[in-house]
C-alpha positions as CSV (number, residue, x, y, z in Angstrom):
1,M,-130.9,-144.6,216.5
2,T,-128.6,-144.5,219.5
3,R,-126.5,-141.7,221.0
4,V,-123.4,-143.5,219.6
5,D,-125.0,-143.5,216.1
6,H,-125.6,-139.7,216.3
7,L,-122.0,-139.0,217.5
8,V,-120.5,-141.2,214.8
9,L,-122.6,-139.7,212.0
10,D,-122.0,-136.2,213.2
11,L,-118.2,-136.7,213.2
12,L,-118.2,-138.3,209.7
13,D,-120.4,-135.5,208.4
14,Q,-118.0,-132.9,209.8
15,Q,-114.9,-134.6,208.5
16,G,-116.2,-135.4,205.0
17,I,-113.7,-138.2,204.5
18,A,-113.7,-141.9,205.1
19,L,-112.3,-142.9,208.5
20,P,-111.6,-146.2,210.2
21,P,-113.4,-147.0,213.5
22,T,-110.2,-146.4,215.5
23,A,-109.8,-142.8,214.2
24,I,-113.5,-142.1,214.8
25,T,-113.1,-143.4,218.4
26,L,-110.0,-141.3,219.0
27,A,-111.7,-138.1,217.7
28,L,-114.8,-138.8,219.8
29,E,-112.6,-139.3,222.9
30,E,-110.8,-136.0,222.1
31,E,-114.2,-134.2,221.8
32,H,-116.2,-135.9,224.6
33,G,-113.6,-137.2,227.0
34,I,-114.9,-139.9,229.4
35,N,-118.4,-139.6,227.8
36,A,-117.1,-140.9,224.5
37,P,-118.3,-144.3,223.3
38,S,-115.8,-147.2,223.4
39,S,-114.0,-148.4,220.3
40,S,-116.1,-151.7,220.3
41,Q,-119.4,-149.6,220.4
42,V,-118.2,-147.5,217.5
43,A,-117.1,-150.5,215.4
44,R,-120.3,-152.4,216.1
45,R,-122.6,-149.6,215.3
46,L,-120.7,-148.9,212.0
47,R,-120.7,-152.5,211.0
48,E,-124.3,-153.2,212.0
49,D,-127.1,-150.7,212.0
50,L,-125.5,-147.7,210.4
51,S,-124.2,-149.8,207.4
52,H,-127.4,-151.9,207.3
53,H,-129.6,-148.8,207.0
54,G,-127.4,-147.2,204.4
55,L,-126.3,-144.3,206.6
56,V,-122.6,-145.1,206.1
57,K,-120.7,-147.0,203.5
58,Q,-117.3,-148.4,202.9
59,P,-116.2,-146.5,199.8
60,H,-112.9,-148.3,199.3
61,E,-114.1,-151.8,200.1
62,D,-112.5,-153.2,197.0
63,R,-109.1,-152.0,198.1
64,V,-109.2,-151.7,201.9
65,Q,-112.0,-152.6,204.3
66,G,-113.0,-150.8,207.5
67,Y,-113.0,-147.1,206.3
68,Y,-116.5,-145.6,206.6
69,L,-118.0,-142.5,204.9
70,I,-121.4,-140.9,205.7
71,T,-123.9,-141.3,202.8
72,D,-126.3,-138.7,201.5
73,L,-129.0,-140.6,203.5
74,G,-126.9,-140.3,206.7
75,S,-126.5,-136.6,206.1
76,R,-130.2,-136.2,205.6
77,Y,-130.8,-138.1,208.8
78,L,-128.6,-135.7,210.7
79,N,-129.9,-132.5,209.1
80,D,-133.5,-133.0,208.3
81,S,-135.5,-132.3,211.5
82,D,-138.8,-133.1,209.7
83,A,-137.8,-136.5,208.5
84,E,-139.3,-139.6,210.1
85,P,-137.1,-142.6,211.0
86,E,-139.1,-144.9,208.7
87,E,-138.0,-142.8,205.7
88,F,-134.4,-143.8,206.3
89,I,-135.1,-147.5,206.6
90,A,-137.2,-147.4,203.5
91,D,-134.6,-145.4,201.6
92,A,-131.9,-147.8,202.6
93,N,-133.8,-150.6,201.1
94,D,-134.5,-148.7,197.9
95,T,-131.1,-147.2,197.2
96,D,-127.4,-148.2,197.3
97,G,-126.8,-145.6,200.0
98,S,-124.3,-143.8,197.8
99,S,-122.9,-140.4,198.7
100,S,-121.9,-137.8,196.2
């Protein structure tokens, strides 16, 4: 996982609601200033690795695309210091990545 992944997951975990990449980027810019990732980095990480590994999902995909919510798996990744990265890849393949 990259620094961008951690920042995005942490923000989504704190907010607890589905957000589009632009809102995530703006919040990260507010919090981290010039050290914030670019909007293209945020969008790419959400679309690719974070979604692929089941750490985020698009809960309203049937109505509107591009809003991302952290999954239970994503929260575990952030908060379980004993977990191994392989657990998250395996879990993403075995579950639908849903969040309660």
